[in-house]
N, CA, C and O of each residue as an XYZ file, in Angstrom:
792
protein
N     111.898      4.864    135.846
C     112.742      3.446    136.351
C     114.094      4.082    136.305
O     114.395      4.906    135.441
N     114.977      3.648    137.340
C     116.621      3.806    137.033
C     117.660      2.542    136.102
O     117.342      1.386    135.825
N     118.292      2.901    135.946
C     119.236      2.464    135.271
C     120.060      1.896    136.368
O     119.685      2.407    137.423
N     120.956      1.111    136.545
C     122.292      0.819    138.363
C     123.244      0.607    137.398
O     123.644     -0.555    137.466
N     123.621      1.056    136.780
C     125.282      0.635    136.283
C     126.654      0.249    136.794
O     127.214      1.163    137.400
N     127.264     -0.773    136.705
C     128.321     -1.407    137.336
C     129.679     -1.190    136.294
O     129.999     -2.015    135.438
N     130.269     -0.134    136.508
C     131.571     -0.472    135.407
C     133.134     -0.560    136.447
O     133.782      0.214    137.150
N     133.220     -2.252    135.936
C     134.574     -2.775    136.483
C     135.679     -2.481    135.847
O     135.507     -2.798    134.670
N     136.881     -1.976    136.030
C     138.308     -1.997    135.319
C     138.258     -3.057    135.586
O     137.787     -3.713    136.515
N     139.157     -3.379    134.081
C     139.875     -4.835    133.231
C     141.064     -4.968    134.356
O     141.666     -3.945    134.683
N     141.377     -6.147    134.905
C     142.312     -6.136    135.511
C     143.745     -6.142    134.697
O     143.623     -6.335    133.487
N     144.983     -5.971    135.154
C     145.912     -5.509    134.561
C     147.458     -6.050    134.658
O     147.752     -6.755    135.623
N     148.365     -5.758    133.759
C     149.385     -6.942    134.211
C     150.156     -5.919    135.077
O     149.872     -4.728    135.207
N     151.527     -6.818    135.839
C     152.163     -5.637    136.438
C     152.690     -4.884    135.575
O     152.903     -4.936    134.363
N     152.937     -3.885    136.742
C     152.887     -1.907    136.224
C     153.945     -1.941    135.409
O     153.959     -1.026    134.585
N     155.290     -3.079    135.345
C     156.494     -2.368    134.181
C     156.166     -3.327    133.202
O     157.008     -3.803    132.439
N     154.577     -3.726    133.195
C     154.418     -4.240    131.123
C     153.697     -3.186    130.738
O     153.801     -3.075    129.516
N     152.641     -1.904    131.448
C     151.787     -1.423    130.872
C     152.287     -0.770    129.917
O     153.342     -0.226    130.244
N     151.958     -0.583    128.812
C     151.849     -0.459    127.102
C     150.789      0.221    127.364
O     150.077     -0.144    128.299
N     150.376      1.610    126.428
C     149.474      1.891    125.582
C     148.443      0.444    124.752
O     149.120     -0.553    124.504
N     147.317      0.386    124.468
C     147.353     -0.196    124.585
C     146.308     -1.281    125.081
O     145.742     -1.373    126.170
N     146.175     -2.554    123.262
C     145.537     -3.938    124.446
C     146.862     -4.985    124.652
O     147.546     -5.748    123.968
N     146.766     -4.520    126.016
C     148.470     -5.225    126.777
C     147.497     -6.675    127.370
O     146.369     -6.556    127.847
N     148.236     -8.016    127.205
C     148.215     -9.053    127.265
C     147.743     -9.455    128.707
O     148.883     -9.432    129.171
N     147.144     -9.726    129.543
C     147.083    -10.448    130.975
C     148.314    -11.133    131.137
O     148.969    -11.663    130.239
N     148.568    -11.087    132.285
C     150.076    -11.902    133.169
C     148.603    -13.045    133.617
O     147.386    -12.952    133.772
N     149.652    -14.056    133.678
C     149.165    -14.809    135.222
C     148.902    -14.466    136.549
O     148.281    -15.105    137.399
N     149.576    -13.129    136.639
C     148.864    -12.470    137.848
C     147.593    -11.920    138.034
O     146.745    -12.184    138.887
N     147.582    -11.115    137.114
C     146.592    -10.253    136.558
C     145.445    -11.047    136.276
O     144.337    -10.521    136.379
N     145.576    -12.492    135.860
C     144.361    -12.986    135.698
C     143.775    -13.673    137.067
O     142.563    -13.640    137.275
N     144.946    -14.488    138.274
C     144.702    -14.625    139.570
C     143.975    -13.967    140.409
O     143.057    -14.433    141.083
N     144.505    -12.460    140.392
C     143.535    -11.126    141.170
C     141.767    -11.075    140.223
O     140.689    -11.289    140.778
N     141.946    -10.759    138.838
C     140.517    -11.096    138.696
C     140.128    -12.537    138.670
O     139.718    -12.710    137.523
N     140.027    -13.812    139.409
C     139.033    -14.872    139.544
C     138.922    -14.594    141.463
O     138.150    -15.219    142.189
N     139.665    -13.779    141.822
C     139.963    -13.290    143.435
C     138.187    -12.785    143.545
O     137.317    -13.176    144.323
N     138.119    -11.669    142.303
C     137.053    -10.856    142.090
C     136.149    -11.221    142.045
O     135.221    -10.839    142.757
N     136.075    -12.195    141.096
C     135.282    -13.463    140.589
C     134.594    -14.095    141.839
O     133.369    -14.161    141.738
N     135.259    -14.682    143.260
C     135.295    -15.192    143.765
C     134.391    -14.091    145.229
O     133.772    -14.509    146.208
N     134.584    -13.112    144.939
C     134.171    -12.003    146.040
C     132.172    -11.592    145.410
O     131.126    -11.396    146.029
N     132.394    -11.617    144.514
C     131.100    -11.466    143.284
C     130.203    -12.546    143.080
O     129.086    -12.286    142.633
N     130.571    -13.913    143.381
C     130.092    -14.910    143.175
C     128.573    -14.584    143.659
O     128.358    -14.175    144.800
N     127.695    -14.761    142.854
C     126.386    -15.300    143.416
C     125.630    -13.555    142.838
O     124.496    -13.365    142.398
N     126.610    -12.650    143.029
C     126.242    -11.304    143.093
C     125.851    -10.515    141.496
O     125.825     -9.297    141.319
N     125.581    -11.537    140.485
C     125.121    -10.961    139.263
C     122.708    -11.087    139.785
O     122.370    -12.268    139.869
N     121.742    -10.272    139.986
C     120.761    -10.553    139.421
C     120.222    -11.237    138.638
O     120.573    -11.193    137.459
N     119.130    -12.140    139.095
C     118.842    -12.238    137.499
C     118.483    -11.130    136.105
O     118.080     -9.967    136.060
N     118.751    -11.862    135.343
C     118.248    -10.597    134.133
C     119.546     -9.029    134.222
O     119.437     -7.894    133.758
N     120.588     -9.637    134.967
C     121.433     -8.610    134.873
C     122.455     -8.272    133.000
O     123.214     -9.127    132.543
N     122.299     -7.499    132.589
C     123.010     -6.873    131.234
C     124.214     -7.045    131.400
O     124.820     -6.012    131.684
N     125.050     -8.325    131.309
C     126.593     -8.076    131.173
C     127.318     -7.329    129.744
O     126.884     -7.713    128.658
N     128.215     -6.463    129.759
C     128.999     -6.494    128.529
C     130.041     -5.940    129.270
O     130.223     -5.450    130.384
N     130.903     -6.293    127.848
C     132.614     -5.469    128.065
C     132.793     -4.824    126.595
O     132.140     -4.733    125.556
N     134.096     -4.413    127.116
C     134.800     -3.504    125.444
C     135.372     -4.645    125.001
O     135.503     -5.691    125.637
N     135.706     -4.419    123.904
C     136.320     -5.118    123.057
C     137.552     -5.585    122.994
O     137.858     -6.442    122.166
N     138.434     -5.066    123.883
C     140.062     -5.703    124.517
C     139.602     -6.971    124.896
O     138.607     -7.299    125.543
N     140.950     -7.959    124.122
C     141.428     -9.042    124.893
C     141.426     -9.040    126.503
O     140.982    -10.043    127.061
N     141.921     -7.919    127.310
C     142.299     -7.948    128.036
C     140.805     -7.916    129.286
O     140.844     -8.357    130.434
N     139.469     -7.186    128.523
C     138.465     -6.483    129.016
C     137.289     -8.444    128.624
O     136.332     -9.098    129.041
N     138.151     -8.437    127.792
C     137.114     -9.824    127.359
C     137.837    -10.973    128.050
O     137.131    -11.971    128.190
N     138.915    -11.052    128.453
C     139.479    -12.197    129.891
C     139.536    -11.422    130.964
O     140.383    -11.824    131.761
N     139.196    -10.852    131.165
C     138.549    -10.718    132.825
C     137.291    -11.044    133.209
O     136.956    -11.691    134.201
N     136.449    -10.441    132.161
C     135.109    -11.084    132.479
C     134.698    -12.419    132.217
O     133.660    -12.976    132.574
N     135.737    -12.900    131.482
C     135.238    -14.734    131.339
C     136.198    -14.962    132.828
O     135.982    -16.014    133.430
N     137.130    -14.100    133.355
C     138.206    -14.676    134.493
C     136.606    -15.125    135.825
O     136.224    -16.092    136.484
N     136.244    -13.891    135.599
C     134.482    -13.135    135.936
C     133.881    -14.134    136.526
O     133.695    -14.289    137.733
N     133.491    -15.008    135.400
C     132.247    -16.531    134.730
C     131.253    -15.873    134.306
O     130.131    -15.923    134.810
N     131.661    -15.023    133.090
C     130.787    -14.134    133.253
C     130.376    -14.808    131.398
O     131.049    -14.495    130.416
N     129.053    -15.809    131.358
C     129.211    -16.334    129.881
C     128.483    -15.449    128.925
O     127.372    -15.005    129.213
N     129.131    -15.156    127.696
C     128.923    -14.546    126.536
C     128.280    -12.436    126.711
O     127.487    -11.774    126.042
N     128.910    -12.191    127.596
C     128.909    -10.236    127.797
C     128.672    -10.060    126.211
O     129.200    -10.736    125.329
N     128.032     -9.315    126.097
C     127.457     -8.761    124.883
C     129.014     -7.494    124.887
O     129.279     -7.092    126.020
N     129.859     -6.979    123.837
C     130.873     -6.394    123.600
C     130.423     -5.115    122.800
O     129.883     -5.051    121.696
N     130.786     -4.144    123.646
C     130.598     -2.867    123.005
C     131.364     -2.248    122.777
O     132.249     -1.819    123.517
N     131.129     -2.014    121.358
C     132.233     -1.269    120.553
C     132.623      0.557    121.136
O     133.693      1.150    120.993
N     131.517      1.004    121.701
C     131.627      1.831    122.893
C     131.959      2.091    123.607
O     131.983      3.295    123.862
N     132.428      1.228    124.404
C     133.315      0.635    125.974
C     134.992      0.690    125.604
O     135.828      0.546    126.496
N     135.366      0.913    124.189
C     136.349      0.924    123.899
C     137.271      1.800    124.453
O     136.981      2.905    124.913
N     139.027      1.028    124.388
C     139.543      2.215    124.906
C     140.188      3.197    124.170
O     140.018      2.966    122.973
N     140.884      4.235    124.368
C     141.281      5.402    123.688
C     141.960      5.170    122.764
O     142.893      5.963    122.890
N     142.079      4.754    122.132
C     142.676      4.715    120.669
C     143.802      5.702    120.137
O     143.651      6.748    119.507
N     145.176      4.979    120.635
C     146.597      6.318    121.266
C     146.910      5.946    119.812
O     147.527      4.937    120.152
N     146.980      5.925    118.769
C     147.369      6.446    117.613
C     148.624      5.616    117.538
O     148.746      4.404    117.718
N     149.857      6.845    117.127
C     151.176      6.362    116.666
C     152.133      5.956    118.175
O     153.350      5.799    118.084
N     151.422      5.824    119.490
C     152.190      5.335    120.580
C     151.373      4.139    120.764
O     151.557      3.530    121.818
N     150.549      3.705    119.985
C     150.144      2.146    120.545
C     151.223      1.225    121.004
O     152.137      1.399    120.198
N     151.540      0.460    121.760
C     152.751     -0.278    122.258
C     153.865     -0.125    122.672
O     154.841     -0.875    122.690
N     153.677      1.038    123.067
C     154.787      1.797    124.058
C     154.482      2.047    125.181
O     153.342      2.204    125.618
N     155.640      2.115    125.835
C     154.991      2.890    127.172
C     155.001      3.845    127.740
O     155.559      4.565    126.912
N     154.756      4.612    128.771
C     155.077      5.974    129.191
C     156.016      6.541    128.962
O     156.007      7.595    128.326
N     157.357      5.835    129.548
C     158.759      6.220    129.571
C     159.172      6.625    127.534
O     159.487      7.671    126.967
N     158.985      5.424    127.106
C     159.338      5.462    125.656
C     158.328      6.748    125.102
O     158.683      7.785    124.542
N     157.279      6.405    125.377
C     156.437      8.076    124.426
C     156.873      9.307    125.412
O     156.217     10.348    125.373
N     157.725      9.207    126.087
C     158.167     10.817    127.206
C     159.507     10.818    126.333
O     159.868     11.861    125.788
N     160.119      9.829    126.231
C     161.831     10.132    125.714
C     161.557     10.672    124.261
O     162.116     11.711    123.910
N     160.640      9.942    123.329
C     160.178     10.449    122.025
C     159.379     10.732    122.129
O     158.689      9.944    121.483
N     158.542     11.707    122.720
C     157.439     12.561    122.239
C     156.932     13.679    123.337
O     155.840     14.236    123.221
N     157.925     13.968    124.510
C     157.637     14.357    125.604
C     156.916     15.764    125.579
O     156.319     16.167    126.578
N     156.999     16.635    124.197
C     156.147     17.713    124.129
C     154.666     17.181    124.182
O     153.852     17.228    125.105
N     154.557     16.622    122.814
C     153.324     16.037    122.533
C     152.490     15.030    124.172
O     151.261     14.960    124.202
N     152.898     14.709    124.745
C     152.914     13.618    125.840
C     152.635     14.712    126.751
O     151.480     14.752    127.176
N     153.358     15.513    127.101
C     152.951     17.009    128.073
C     151.428     17.642    127.783
O     150.534     17.447    128.607
N     151.156     18.511    126.403
C     150.096     18.550    125.490
C     148.906     17.529    126.159
O     148.230     17.674    127.178
N     148.949     16.186    124.918
C     147.920     14.914    125.630
C     147.570     15.323    127.252
O     146.412     15.207    127.654
N     148.616     15.791    128.119
C     147.991     14.879    129.426
C     147.576     16.658    129.871
O     147.944     17.036    130.983
N     146.865     17.596    129.010
C     147.099     18.664    129.830
C     145.977     19.555    129.002
O     145.438     20.530    129.526
N     145.632     19.050    127.434
C     144.988     20.091    126.741
C     143.812     18.418    126.029
O     144.112     17.650    125.115
N     142.534     18.408    126.913
C     141.776     16.888    126.211
C     141.559     17.219    124.790
O     140.731     16.507    124.223
N     142.283     18.405    123.897
C     140.959     18.185    122.617
C     142.288     17.781    121.749
O     142.373     17.613    120.533
N     143.382     17.672    122.843
C     144.781     17.200    121.908
C     144.948     15.252    121.454
O     144.689     14.083    121.739
N     145.418     15.960    120.797
C     145.534     13.844    119.657
C     146.613     14.080    119.176
O     146.539     14.349    117.977
N     148.113     14.106    119.809
C     149.034     14.126    119.410
C     149.727     12.924    118.691
O     150.364     12.748    117.653
N     149.383     12.339    119.528
C     149.798     10.401    119.069
C     148.953     10.060    117.432
O     149.339      9.075    116.803
N     148.122     10.705    117.008
C     147.105     10.659    116.090
C     145.971     10.115    116.079
O     145.406     10.079    114.985
N     145.097      9.370    117.569
C     144.532      8.502    118.069
C     143.635      9.823    118.017
O     143.648     10.805    117.274
N     142.645      9.351    119.397
C     141.702      9.723    119.814
C     142.031     10.964    120.879
O     143.142     10.950    121.409
N     141.203     11.917    121.170
C     141.388     12.580    121.890
C     140.441     12.392    123.286
O     139.445     11.669    123.303
N     141.015     13.314    124.669
C     140.374     12.639    125.617
C     139.192     12.770    125.660
O     138.349     12.170    126.326
N     139.079     13.839    124.697
C     137.111     14.634    125.030
C     136.615     13.933    124.255
O     135.585     13.358    124.608
N     137.213     13.672    122.728
C     136.597     12.559    121.642
C     135.775     11.293    122.521
O     134.612     10.913    122.384
N     136.722     10.857    123.362
C     136.300      9.615    124.536
C     135.585      9.774    125.325
O     134.797      8.832    125.397
N     135.417     10.523    126.019
C     134.115     11.293    126.971
C     133.327     11.160    126.073
O     132.594     10.172    126.071
N     133.241     12.300    124.865
C     131.490     12.100    124.518
C     131.147     11.037    123.783
O     129.965     10.970    123.444
N     132.197      9.822    123.307
C     132.102      8.069    123.087
C     131.050      7.943    124.355
O     129.830      8.074    124.260
N     131.885      7.624    125.717
C     131.045      7.359    126.581
C     129.559      7.618    126.763
O     128.451      7.086    126.833
N     130.319      8.929    126.800
C     128.516      9.986    127.317
C     127.632      9.664    126.691
O     126.506      9.505    127.162
N     127.939      9.492    125.476
C     126.489      9.147    124.166
C     126.227      7.282    124.213
O     125.282      6.633    123.763
N     127.204      6.915    124.783
C     126.890      5.572    125.118
C     125.830      5.554    126.853
O     124.741      4.979    126.847
N     126.217      6.059    127.827
C     125.063      6.346    128.791
C     124.384      7.252    128.732
O     123.656      7.239    129.725
N     124.136      8.275    127.966
C     122.714      8.818    127.474
C     121.890      7.668    126.437
O     120.662      7.735    126.491
N     122.357      6.852    125.708
C     122.040      6.313    124.322
C     121.172      5.026    125.653
O     120.062      4.620    125.308
N     121.858      4.385    127.339
C     120.778      3.237    127.938
C     119.709      3.416    128.013
O     119.364      4.418    128.639
N     119.072      2.880    127.648
C     116.971      2.860    127.401
C     116.918      2.859    129.255
O     117.681      2.333    130.066
N     115.913      3.528    129.409
C     114.994      3.143    130.854
C     115.067      1.786    132.199
O     115.229      1.459    133.374
N     114.712      1.338    130.390
C     114.450      0.269    131.413
C     115.424     -1.009    131.454
O     115.285     -2.181    131.803
N     116.756     -0.030    130.795
C     117.780     -1.377    130.886
C     118.280     -2.246    132.643
O     119.268     -2.959    132.817
N     117.446     -1.941    133.472
C     117.857     -2.212    134.811
C     118.872     -1.899    135.494
O     119.196     -0.868    136.085
N     119.356     -2.920    135.351
C     120.831     -3.640    136.140
C     122.002     -4.243    134.748
O     121.865     -5.251    134.054
N     123.129     -3.187    134.707
C     123.753     -3.047    133.669
C     125.020     -3.653    134.114
O     125.052     -3.270    135.283
N     126.477     -4.614    133.861
C     127.215     -4.373    134.592
C     128.485     -4.431    133.124
O     128.089     -4.784    132.013
N     129.287     -4.218    133.253
C     130.717     -4.096    132.453
C     132.034     -4.210    132.749
O     132.574     -3.840    133.792
N     132.497     -4.682    131.896
C     134.326     -4.999    132.951
C     134.921     -3.825    131.214
O     134.695     -4.258    130.084
N     135.450     -2.793    131.389
C     136.025     -1.691    130.929
C     137.362     -1.263    131.269
O     138.057     -1.469    132.263
N     137.521     -0.727    130.385
C     139.276      0.223    129.878
C     139.235      1.090    131.461
O     138.338      1.016    132.301
N     139.836      1.475    131.495
C     139.826      2.178    132.857
C     139.983      3.786    132.152
O     139.538      4.553    133.006
N     140.343      4.418    131.190
C     139.616      5.823    130.170
C     138.419      5.502    130.089
O     137.754      6.341    130.698
N     137.601      4.478    129.517
C     136.323      4.533    130.041
C     135.594      5.186    131.092
O     134.928      6.220    131.046
N     135.864      4.309    132.168
C     135.510      4.563    133.668
C     135.629      6.631    134.019
O     134.804      7.455    134.415
N     137.045      6.714    133.618
C     137.058      8.031    134.205
C     136.090      8.988    133.623
O     135.389      9.838    134.172
N     136.265      8.530    131.936
C     134.639      9.427    131.416
C     133.109      9.465    132.122
O     132.196     10.290    132.159
N     133.254      8.604    132.466
C     131.421      8.275    132.973
C     131.684      8.853    134.122
O     130.827      9.605    134.586
N     132.992      8.622    134.881
C     132.301      9.576    136.157
C     132.690     11.167    135.733
O     133.022     11.892    136.671
N     132.673     11.620    134.679
C     132.629     12.624    134.959
C     131.991     13.125    133.769
O     132.072     14.334    133.550
N     131.568     12.619    133.224
C     129.822     12.831    132.931
C     128.426     12.148    133.774
O     127.229     12.051    133.504
N     129.020     11.874    134.562
C     128.124     11.798    135.876
C     128.090     12.945    136.811
O     126.975     13.299    137.194
N     129.051     13.533    137.208
C     129.454     14.549    137.539
C     129.145     16.034    137.087
O     129.230     17.048    137.779
N     128.750     15.916    135.702
C     129.142     17.030    134.864
C     130.328     17.925    135.238
O     130.214     19.107    135.561
N     131.434     17.272    135.165
C     133.081     17.665    135.790
C     133.205     17.855    134.516
O     132.592     17.134    133.729
N     134.198     19.079    134.002
C     135.345     19.141    133.273
C     136.196     18.413    132.468
O     137.175     17.905    133.015
N     136.037     18.261    131.332
C     136.898     17.608    131.490
C     138.984     17.255    131.772
O     139.648     16.222    131.862
N     139.311     18.680    131.815
C     140.734     19.195    132.729
C     140.325     17.866    133.816
O     141.382     17.258    133.986
N     139.668     17.467    134.285
C     139.325     16.632    135.710
C     139.198     15.066    135.175
O     138.732     14.322    136.039
N     139.550     14.370    133.811
C     139.561     13.402    133.321
C     141.148     12.911    133.889
O     141.182     11.836    134.486
N     142.054     13.442    133.767
C     142.920     12.700    135.145
C     144.011     12.301    135.852
O     145.140     11.811    135.820
N     142.344     13.146    137.080
C     142.115     13.313    138.592
C     141.485     12.515    138.901
O     141.189     12.609    140.092
N     140.707     10.941    137.969
C     140.082     10.350    138.841
C     141.038      9.292    137.987
O     141.443      9.051    136.850
N     141.116      8.734    139.675
C     142.430      7.585    139.844
C     141.138      5.905    139.465
O     140.085      5.676    140.060
N     141.636      5.239    138.568
C     140.654      3.845    138.626
C     141.430      2.626    138.820
O     141.935      2.090    137.833
N     141.598      2.074    140.117
C     142.900      0.748    139.798
C     142.318      0.040    139.112
O     141.166      0.428    138.919
N     142.697     -1.265    138.410
C     142.649     -2.637    137.691
C     141.635     -3.257    138.796
O     142.008     -3.456    139.952
N     140.202     -3.572    138.304
C     139.683     -4.106    138.995
C     138.683     -3.639    140.140
O     138.001     -4.330    140.897
N     138.806     -2.192    140.034
C     138.332     -1.434    140.516
C     136.704     -1.314    140.216
O     136.450     -1.687    139.071
N     135.680     -0.934    140.876
C     134.141     -0.563    140.708
C     133.693      0.886    140.144
O     134.555      1.705    140.462
N     133.106      1.215    139.739
C     132.358      2.138    139.338
C     131.189      2.595    139.501
O     131.012      3.436    138.620
N     130.070      2.481    140.306
C     128.736      2.700    140.760
C     127.951      3.778    139.859
O     128.177      4.815    140.483
N     127.407      4.021    139.097
C     126.746      5.202    138.346
C     125.032      4.608    138.490
O     124.850      3.391    138.523
N     124.066      5.387    138.554
C     122.668      5.141    138.967
C     122.072      6.761    137.555
O     122.351      7.959    137.505
N     121.521      6.172    137.005
C     120.483      7.141    135.982
C     119.099      7.118    136.275
O     118.639      6.377    137.143
N     118.496      7.794    135.682
C     117.016      8.638    135.342
C     117.149      9.363    135.063
O     117.878     10.125    135.697
N     116.459      9.814    133.677
C     115.558     11.049    133.131
C     116.651     12.219    132.576
O     116.517     13.433    132.422
N     117.956     11.175    132.313
C     118.998     12.105    131.599
C     119.923     12.456    132.887
O     121.093     12.753    132.648
N     119.549     12.445    134.025
C     120.634     12.104    134.932
C     121.382     11.410    135.486
O     120.886     10.515    136.172
N     122.813     11.526    135.424
C     123.520     10.177    136.017
C     123.922     10.427    137.351
O     124.332     11.562    137.591
N     123.893      9.707    138.146
C     125.059      9.720    139.650
C     125.989      8.596    140.150
O     125.927      7.376    140.303
N     126.618      9.296    140.279
C     127.715      8.173    141.544
C     127.474      8.032    142.184
O     127.247      8.935    142.989
N     127.227      6.361    142.542
C     127.165      5.791    143.940
C     128.278      4.964    144.656
O     128.689      3.859    144.303
N     128.642      5.614    145.601
C     129.943      4.533    146.707
C     129.375      3.750    147.743
O     128.407      3.969    148.470
N     130.158      2.799    147.672
C     129.664      1.079    148.319
C     130.509      1.898    149.606
O     131.441      2.694    149.715
N     129.537      1.151    150.502
C     130.272      0.826    151.748
C     131.458     -0.101    151.860
O     131.611     -1.122    151.189
N     132.281      0.365    152.780
C     133.096     -0.456    153.077
C     132.765     -1.966    153.645
O     131.924     -2.165    154.521
N     133.722     -3.238    152.879
C     133.542     -4.619    153.102
C     132.252     -4.819    152.063
O     131.655     -5.893    152.134
N     131.905     -4.047    151.318
C     130.584     -4.442    150.421
C     131.314     -5.380    149.187
O     132.524     -5.287    148.981
N     130.522     -6.201    148.472
C     131.165     -7.210    147.635
C     131.383     -5.744    146.411
O     130.709     -4.714    146.366
N     132.341     -6.076    145.696
C     131.858     -5.111    144.455
C     130.807     -4.729    143.604
O     130.366     -3.599    143.396
N     130.470     -5.780    143.150
C     129.234     -5.781    142.006
C     127.497     -6.064    142.939
O     126.331     -6.019    142.547
N     128.176     -6.362    144.353
C     126.709     -7.090    144.798
C     125.698     -5.944    145.164
O     125.100     -6.279    146.187
N     125.291     -4.731    144.714
C     123.852     -3.885    145.109
C     123.465     -4.630    144.541
O     123.896     -5.473    143.755
N     121.828     -4.111    145.251
C     120.744     -4.830    144.956
C     120.356     -4.018    143.595
O     120.725     -2.860    143.399
N     119.609     -4.728    142.732
C     118.903     -4.047    141.478
C     117.597     -3.522    141.774
O     116.940     -2.968    140.893
């Protein structure tokens, strides 16, 4: 049996407002999420399992998509940013430039005292590999770090590739899994974000 998994990256506020951690969505981000919802209306196959990361922004994105009571998956949480939580990238660079440089180049480093990229990738890979073979169609709203980690697992790519996977807000990553193997599936231009058949 094949698991068909779509990971939709949560909406995000305007770039100038981006901070490490669970950031609230502004009205612009919610409008964009509702626009995606219009694109995917009716695209949820009967029996599809809808899941979301525990952050407020993921849960609000799922609500904007019209999902009723998605299952909250703790394993799909964002990187724990430790002491950097609530700070912007510029603020971290100004206050801990050396730590930021290490974090961006060494997947095992956690200079902020939170979770390393390697730990997050291991957590996401374990969640993927624990999905039962009969899970069927699974849709989840996730953090961008989770989508990156899932792509690395599917491709067996080195952890050093983490920052080379670009996953914009409200973009979708499609994976198919069978017998412990994951494949990255690309969508044809013009197709609906979540409309692949089950």
